[in-house]
BALOTOR-861701 format. One record per residue: residue in one letter; z, y, x of N, C-alpha, C, O, CB in turn; residue number from 1. Coordinates in steps of 0.2 Angstrom, whole numbers, plus 5000, padded with zeros to 4 digits. Glycine has a CB too. Example, Ala and Ser with C-alpha at 12.3 -4.5 7.8 and 13.67 -1.06 7.14 Angstrom:
+-----+------+------+------+------+------+------+------+------+------+------+------+------+------+------+------+-----+
: res :  npz :  npy :  npx : capz : capy : capx :  cpz :  cpy :  cpx :  opz :  opy :  opx : cbpz : cbpy : cbpx :   n :
+-----+------+------+------+------+------+------+------+------+------+------+------+------+------+------+------+-----+
:   A : 5039 : 4972 : 5066 : 5039 : 4978 : 5062 : 5039 : 4984 : 5066 : 5042 : 4983 : 5071 : 5045 : 4978 : 5057 :   1 :
:   S : 5035 : 4989 : 5064 : 5036 : 4995 : 5068 : 5039 : 5000 : 5064 : 5040 : 5006 : 5067 : 5029 : 4997 : 5070 :   2 :
+-----+------+------+------+------+------+------+------+------+------+------+------+------+------+------+------+-----+
This chain:
+-----+------+------+------+------+------+------+------+------+------+------+------+------+------+------+------+-----+
: res :  npz :  npy :  npx : capz : capy : capx :  cpz :  cpy :  cpx :  opz :  opy :  opx : cbpz : cbpy : cbpx :   n :
+-----+------+------+------+------+------+------+------+------+------+------+------+------+------+------+------+-----+
:   X : 5447 : 5769 : 5796 : 5452 : 5774 : 5796 : 5455 : 5775 : 5789 : 5461 : 5777 : 5789 : 5449 : 5781 : 5799 :   1 :
:   X : 5451 : 5774 : 5784 : 5453 : 5775 : 5778 : 5458 : 5770 : 5776 : 5463 : 5772 : 5772 : 5447 : 5775 : 5773 :   2 :
:   X : 5457 : 5764 : 5778 : 5462 : 5759 : 5777 : 5469 : 5761 : 5780 : 5474 : 5759 : 5776 : 5460 : 5752 : 5780 :   3 :
:   X : 5469 : 5764 : 5786 : 5476 : 5765 : 5789 : 5479 : 5771 : 5785 : 5485 : 5771 : 5784 : 5475 : 5767 : 5796 :   4 :
:   X : 5475 : 5776 : 5782 : 5478 : 5781 : 5778 : 5481 : 5778 : 5772 : 5487 : 5780 : 5770 : 5473 : 5786 : 5777 :   5 :
:   X : 5478 : 5774 : 5769 : 5481 : 5771 : 5763 : 5487 : 5767 : 5764 : 5492 : 5767 : 5760 : 5475 : 5766 : 5759 :   6 :
:   X : 5487 : 5763 : 5770 : 5492 : 5759 : 5772 : 5499 : 5763 : 5773 : 5504 : 5762 : 5771 : 5491 : 5755 : 5778 :   7 :
:   X : 5498 : 5769 : 5777 : 5503 : 5774 : 5778 : 5506 : 5777 : 5772 : 5512 : 5777 : 5771 : 5501 : 5779 : 5783 :   8 :
:   X : 5501 : 5779 : 5767 : 5504 : 5782 : 5761 : 5508 : 5776 : 5757 : 5513 : 5778 : 5754 : 5498 : 5784 : 5757 :   9 :
:   X : 5505 : 5770 : 5756 : 5509 : 5765 : 5753 : 5515 : 5764 : 5756 : 5520 : 5763 : 5752 : 5504 : 5759 : 5752 :  10 :
:   X : 5516 : 5763 : 5763 : 5522 : 5762 : 5766 : 5527 : 5768 : 5765 : 5533 : 5766 : 5763 : 5521 : 5762 : 5774 :  11 :
:   X : 5525 : 5774 : 5765 : 5529 : 5780 : 5763 : 5531 : 5779 : 5756 : 5537 : 5781 : 5755 : 5525 : 5786 : 5765 :  12 :
:   X : 5527 : 5778 : 5752 : 5529 : 5777 : 5745 : 5534 : 5772 : 5744 : 5539 : 5773 : 5740 : 5523 : 5775 : 5740 :  13 :
:   X : 5534 : 5766 : 5747 : 5539 : 5761 : 5747 : 5545 : 5763 : 5749 : 5550 : 5762 : 5746 : 5536 : 5754 : 5750 :  14 :
:   X : 5545 : 5766 : 5755 : 5551 : 5768 : 5758 : 5555 : 5774 : 5754 : 5561 : 5773 : 5753 : 5550 : 5772 : 5765 :  15 :
:   X : 5551 : 5778 : 5751 : 5554 : 5783 : 5747 : 5557 : 5780 : 5740 : 5562 : 5782 : 5738 : 5549 : 5789 : 5745 :  16 :
:   X : 5553 : 5775 : 5738 : 5556 : 5772 : 5732 : 5562 : 5768 : 5733 : 5567 : 5768 : 5729 : 5551 : 5767 : 5729 :  17 :
:   X : 5563 : 5765 : 5739 : 5569 : 5762 : 5741 : 5575 : 5767 : 5742 : 5580 : 5766 : 5739 : 5568 : 5758 : 5747 :  18 :
:   X : 5573 : 5772 : 5745 : 5578 : 5778 : 5746 : 5581 : 5780 : 5739 : 5586 : 5781 : 5738 : 5576 : 5783 : 5750 :  19 :
:   X : 5576 : 5781 : 5734 : 5577 : 5784 : 5728 : 5582 : 5779 : 5724 : 5586 : 5780 : 5720 : 5571 : 5785 : 5724 :  20 :
:   X : 5580 : 5772 : 5724 : 5584 : 5767 : 5721 : 5591 : 5767 : 5724 : 5596 : 5766 : 5720 : 5581 : 5760 : 5721 :  21 :
:   X : 5592 : 5767 : 5730 : 5598 : 5767 : 5733 : 5602 : 5773 : 5731 : 5608 : 5772 : 5729 : 5598 : 5767 : 5741 :  22 :
:   X : 5599 : 5779 : 5731 : 5603 : 5785 : 5729 : 5605 : 5784 : 5721 : 5610 : 5787 : 5719 : 5598 : 5791 : 5730 :  23 :
:   X : 5601 : 5781 : 5717 : 5603 : 5780 : 5710 : 5608 : 5775 : 5709 : 5612 : 5776 : 5704 : 5597 : 5779 : 5706 :  24 :
:   X : 5608 : 5770 : 5713 : 5613 : 5765 : 5712 : 5620 : 5766 : 5716 : 5625 : 5763 : 5714 : 5610 : 5758 : 5714 :  25 :
:   X : 5620 : 5770 : 5721 : 5626 : 5771 : 5725 : 5632 : 5774 : 5721 : 5637 : 5771 : 5722 : 5624 : 5776 : 5730 :  26 :
:   X : 5631 : 5779 : 5716 : 5637 : 5781 : 5713 : 5640 : 5776 : 5708 : 5646 : 5775 : 5707 : 5635 : 5787 : 5708 :  27 :
:   X : 5636 : 5771 : 5705 : 5638 : 5766 : 5701 : 5643 : 5761 : 5705 : 5648 : 5759 : 5703 : 5633 : 5762 : 5698 :  28 :
:   X : 5640 : 5759 : 5711 : 5644 : 5755 : 5715 : 5650 : 5758 : 5718 : 5655 : 5755 : 5718 : 5639 : 5752 : 5721 :  29 :
:   X : 5649 : 5764 : 5720 : 5655 : 5768 : 5722 : 5661 : 5768 : 5717 : 5667 : 5767 : 5719 : 5653 : 5775 : 5725 :  30 :
:   X : 5659 : 5769 : 5711 : 5664 : 5770 : 5706 : 5667 : 5763 : 5704 : 5673 : 5763 : 5703 : 5660 : 5772 : 5699 :  31 :
:   X : 5663 : 5758 : 5704 : 5666 : 5751 : 5703 : 5671 : 5749 : 5709 : 5676 : 5747 : 5708 : 5661 : 5746 : 5703 :  32 :
:   X : 5669 : 5751 : 5715 : 5673 : 5749 : 5721 : 5680 : 5754 : 5720 : 5685 : 5751 : 5722 : 5670 : 5751 : 5727 :  33 :
:   X : 5679 : 5760 : 5719 : 5685 : 5764 : 5718 : 5690 : 5761 : 5712 : 5696 : 5762 : 5713 : 5683 : 5771 : 5717 :  34 :
:   X : 5687 : 5759 : 5707 : 5691 : 5756 : 5702 : 5695 : 5750 : 5704 : 5701 : 5749 : 5702 : 5687 : 5754 : 5696 :  35 :
:   X : 5691 : 5746 : 5708 : 5695 : 5740 : 5710 : 5701 : 5742 : 5715 : 5706 : 5739 : 5714 : 5690 : 5735 : 5715 :  36 :
:   X : 5700 : 5746 : 5719 : 5705 : 5748 : 5724 : 5711 : 5752 : 5720 : 5717 : 5752 : 5722 : 5703 : 5752 : 5730 :  37 :
:   X : 5709 : 5756 : 5715 : 5714 : 5759 : 5711 : 5718 : 5755 : 5707 : 5724 : 5756 : 5707 : 5710 : 5764 : 5706 :  38 :
:   X : 5716 : 5749 : 5705 : 5720 : 5744 : 5701 : 5725 : 5741 : 5706 : 5730 : 5740 : 5704 : 5715 : 5738 : 5698 :  39 :
:   X : 5723 : 5740 : 5712 : 5727 : 5737 : 5717 : 5733 : 5742 : 5719 : 5739 : 5740 : 5720 : 5724 : 5735 : 5724 :  40 :
:   X : 5731 : 5748 : 5719 : 5736 : 5754 : 5721 : 5741 : 5754 : 5715 : 5747 : 5755 : 5716 : 5733 : 5760 : 5722 :  41 :
:   X : 5739 : 5753 : 5709 : 5743 : 5753 : 5703 : 5748 : 5747 : 5703 : 5754 : 5748 : 5702 : 5739 : 5754 : 5696 :  42 :
:   X : 5745 : 5741 : 5705 : 5749 : 5736 : 5705 : 5754 : 5736 : 5710 : 5760 : 5734 : 5710 : 5745 : 5729 : 5706 :  43 :
:   X : 5753 : 5739 : 5716 : 5758 : 5740 : 5721 : 5763 : 5745 : 5719 : 5769 : 5744 : 5721 : 5754 : 5742 : 5728 :  44 :
:   X : 5761 : 5750 : 5716 : 5766 : 5755 : 5713 : 5771 : 5752 : 5708 : 5777 : 5753 : 5708 : 5763 : 5761 : 5710 :  45 :
:   X : 5768 : 5747 : 5704 : 5772 : 5744 : 5699 : 5777 : 5739 : 5702 : 5783 : 5739 : 5700 : 5768 : 5740 : 5694 :  46 :
:   X : 5774 : 5735 : 5707 : 5779 : 5731 : 5711 : 5784 : 5734 : 5714 : 5790 : 5732 : 5714 : 5775 : 5726 : 5715 :  47 :
:   X : 5783 : 5740 : 5717 : 5788 : 5744 : 5721 : 5793 : 5747 : 5716 : 5799 : 5746 : 5717 : 5785 : 5750 : 5725 :  48 :
:   X : 5791 : 5749 : 5710 : 5795 : 5751 : 5705 : 5800 : 5746 : 5702 : 5805 : 5747 : 5701 : 5791 : 5754 : 5699 :  49 :
:   X : 5797 : 5740 : 5701 : 5801 : 5734 : 5699 : 5806 : 5733 : 5704 : 5812 : 5731 : 5702 : 5797 : 5728 : 5697 :  50 :
:   X : 5804 : 5732 : 5710 : 5809 : 5731 : 5715 : 5815 : 5736 : 5716 : 5821 : 5734 : 5716 : 5806 : 5730 : 5722 :  51 :
:   X : 5813 : 5742 : 5716 : 5818 : 5748 : 5716 : 5822 : 5748 : 5710 : 5828 : 5749 : 5710 : 5814 : 5755 : 5716 :  52 :
:   X : 5819 : 5746 : 5704 : 5823 : 5746 : 5698 : 5828 : 5741 : 5697 : 5833 : 5741 : 5694 : 5819 : 5746 : 5692 :  53 :
:   X : 5827 : 5735 : 5701 : 5832 : 5730 : 5701 : 5838 : 5731 : 5706 : 5843 : 5727 : 5705 : 5828 : 5723 : 5702 :  54 :
:   X : 5837 : 5735 : 5710 : 5842 : 5736 : 5715 : 5848 : 5740 : 5712 : 5854 : 5738 : 5713 : 5840 : 5741 : 5721 :  55 :
:   X : 5847 : 5744 : 5707 : 5852 : 5748 : 5703 : 5852 : 5745 : 5696 : 5848 : 5748 : 5692 : 5851 : 5756 : 5703 :  56 :
:   X : 5855 : 5739 : 5695 : 5855 : 5736 : 5689 : 5860 : 5737 : 5685 : 5866 : 5734 : 5685 : 5854 : 5728 : 5691 :  57 :
:   X : 5859 : 5743 : 5681 : 5865 : 5745 : 5676 : 5865 : 5740 : 5670 : 5860 : 5736 : 5669 : 5863 : 5752 : 5674 :  58 :
:   X : 5870 : 5740 : 5666 : 5870 : 5736 : 5660 : 5864 : 5737 : 5655 : 5862 : 5733 : 5651 : 5877 : 5736 : 5656 :  59 :
:   X : 5862 : 5744 : 5655 : 5857 : 5746 : 5650 : 5850 : 5742 : 5652 : 5846 : 5740 : 5648 : 5856 : 5753 : 5650 :  60 :
:   X : 5849 : 5743 : 5659 : 5843 : 5740 : 5662 : 5843 : 5732 : 5661 : 5838 : 5729 : 5659 : 5842 : 5741 : 5669 :  61 :
:   X : 5849 : 5729 : 5662 : 5849 : 5722 : 5661 : 5848 : 5720 : 5654 : 5844 : 5715 : 5653 : 5857 : 5720 : 5663 :  62 :
:   X : 5850 : 5724 : 5649 : 5849 : 5722 : 5642 : 5841 : 5723 : 5640 : 5838 : 5719 : 5637 : 5853 : 5726 : 5637 :  63 :
:   X : 5838 : 5728 : 5643 : 5831 : 5730 : 5642 : 5827 : 5724 : 5645 : 5823 : 5722 : 5641 : 5830 : 5737 : 5646 :  64 :
:   X : 5828 : 5722 : 5651 : 5824 : 5717 : 5654 : 5825 : 5710 : 5651 : 5821 : 5706 : 5650 : 5826 : 5716 : 5661 :  65 :
:   X : 5831 : 5709 : 5648 : 5833 : 5703 : 5645 : 5829 : 5702 : 5638 : 5827 : 5697 : 5637 : 5840 : 5702 : 5643 :  66 :
:   X : 5828 : 5708 : 5635 : 5825 : 5708 : 5628 : 5817 : 5707 : 5630 : 5814 : 5703 : 5626 : 5826 : 5715 : 5625 :  67 :
:   X : 5815 : 5710 : 5635 : 5807 : 5709 : 5637 : 5806 : 5702 : 5638 : 5801 : 5699 : 5636 : 5805 : 5713 : 5643 :  68 :
:   X : 5810 : 5699 : 5643 : 5810 : 5692 : 5645 : 5810 : 5687 : 5639 : 5807 : 5682 : 5638 : 5815 : 5690 : 5650 :  69 :
:   X : 5815 : 5689 : 5634 : 5816 : 5685 : 5628 : 5810 : 5685 : 5624 : 5808 : 5680 : 5621 : 5822 : 5687 : 5624 :  70 :
:   X : 5807 : 5691 : 5623 : 5801 : 5691 : 5619 : 5795 : 5688 : 5622 : 5791 : 5684 : 5618 : 5799 : 5699 : 5618 :  71 :
:   X : 5794 : 5688 : 5628 : 5789 : 5685 : 5632 : 5790 : 5677 : 5631 : 5785 : 5673 : 5630 : 5789 : 5686 : 5639 :  72 :
:   X : 5796 : 5675 : 5632 : 5797 : 5668 : 5631 : 5796 : 5665 : 5624 : 5793 : 5660 : 5624 : 5805 : 5666 : 5633 :  73 :
:   X : 5798 : 5669 : 5619 : 5796 : 5667 : 5612 : 5789 : 5667 : 5611 : 5786 : 5662 : 5608 : 5800 : 5672 : 5607 :  74 :
:   X : 5785 : 5671 : 5614 : 5778 : 5672 : 5613 : 5774 : 5666 : 5616 : 5770 : 5663 : 5614 : 5775 : 5678 : 5615 :  75 :
:   X : 5776 : 5664 : 5623 : 5772 : 5660 : 5627 : 5775 : 5653 : 5626 : 5771 : 5648 : 5628 : 5772 : 5662 : 5634 :  76 :
:   X : 5781 : 5651 : 5624 : 5784 : 5645 : 5624 : 5779 : 5640 : 5620 : 5778 : 5634 : 5623 : 5791 : 5645 : 5621 :  77 :
:   X : 5777 : 5641 : 5614 : 5773 : 5636 : 5611 : 5766 : 5635 : 5615 : 5764 : 5629 : 5615 : 5771 : 5639 : 5604 :  78 :
:   X : 5763 : 5639 : 5618 : 5757 : 5638 : 5621 : 5759 : 5634 : 5628 : 5755 : 5629 : 5629 : 5754 : 5645 : 5624 :  79 :
:   X : 5764 : 5635 : 5631 : 5766 : 5631 : 5637 : 5767 : 5624 : 5635 : 5765 : 5619 : 5638 : 5772 : 5634 : 5640 :  80 :
:   X : 5771 : 5623 : 5629 : 5773 : 5616 : 5627 : 5766 : 5613 : 5625 : 5766 : 5607 : 5627 : 5777 : 5617 : 5621 :  81 :
:   X : 5761 : 5616 : 5622 : 5755 : 5613 : 5620 : 5751 : 5611 : 5626 : 5748 : 5605 : 5627 : 5751 : 5618 : 5616 :  82 :
:   X : 5751 : 5615 : 5631 : 5748 : 5613 : 5638 : 5751 : 5608 : 5641 : 5748 : 5603 : 5644 : 5748 : 5620 : 5642 :  83 :
:   X : 5758 : 5607 : 5641 : 5761 : 5602 : 5644 : 5760 : 5595 : 5640 : 5758 : 5590 : 5644 : 5769 : 5603 : 5644 :  84 :
:   X : 5760 : 5595 : 5634 : 5758 : 5589 : 5630 : 5751 : 5587 : 5631 : 5750 : 5581 : 5632 : 5759 : 5590 : 5623 :  85 :
:   X : 5746 : 5591 : 5631 : 5739 : 5590 : 5633 : 5738 : 5587 : 5640 : 5735 : 5582 : 5641 : 5735 : 5596 : 5632 :  86 :
:   X : 5742 : 5590 : 5645 : 5742 : 5588 : 5651 : 5745 : 5581 : 5652 : 5742 : 5576 : 5656 : 5745 : 5592 : 5656 :  87 :
:   X : 5750 : 5579 : 5648 : 5753 : 5573 : 5649 : 5749 : 5568 : 5645 : 5748 : 5562 : 5648 : 5760 : 5573 : 5645 :  88 :
:   X : 5745 : 5569 : 5640 : 5740 : 5565 : 5637 : 5735 : 5563 : 5642 : 5733 : 5557 : 5642 : 5737 : 5568 : 5631 :  89 :
:   X : 5732 : 5568 : 5646 : 5727 : 5567 : 5650 : 5729 : 5562 : 5656 : 5726 : 5558 : 5658 : 5724 : 5573 : 5653 :  90 :
:   X : 5736 : 5563 : 5658 : 5738 : 5559 : 5663 : 5739 : 5552 : 5661 : 5738 : 5547 : 5664 : 5745 : 5562 : 5666 :  91 :
:   X : 5742 : 5551 : 5655 : 5743 : 5544 : 5652 : 5736 : 5541 : 5651 : 5735 : 5535 : 5652 : 5746 : 5545 : 5645 :  92 :
:   X : 5731 : 5545 : 5649 : 5724 : 5541 : 5648 : 5721 : 5539 : 5654 : 5717 : 5535 : 5654 : 5720 : 5546 : 5644 :  93 :
:   X : 5722 : 5542 : 5660 : 5720 : 5540 : 5666 : 5723 : 5534 : 5669 : 5720 : 5530 : 5672 : 5720 : 5546 : 5671 :  94 :
:   X : 5729 : 5533 : 5667 : 5733 : 5527 : 5669 : 5732 : 5521 : 5665 : 5734 : 5516 : 5666 : 5741 : 5528 : 5670 :  95 :
+-----+------+------+------+------+------+------+------+------+------+------+------+------+------+------+------+-----+
């Protein structure tokens, strides 16, 4: 009988420890999941805003977007060219 009492107490301790661990970890997981979905909502809002902003394309907006695209092109063009040349070298070395 003493063995069964110890077994029941150990079983209850294990169950309570699992419940405690779940309760401690749950807010962290919930926070991470909410951050993931919040990022998706923000990106959807941004894409809607971009679509709406291009429908009414005033000359000021055109100039604004043109400057942004020009700066991005200037920044990324050397990196893209470098990747293209390295890729071409790999293709040539395989042949």
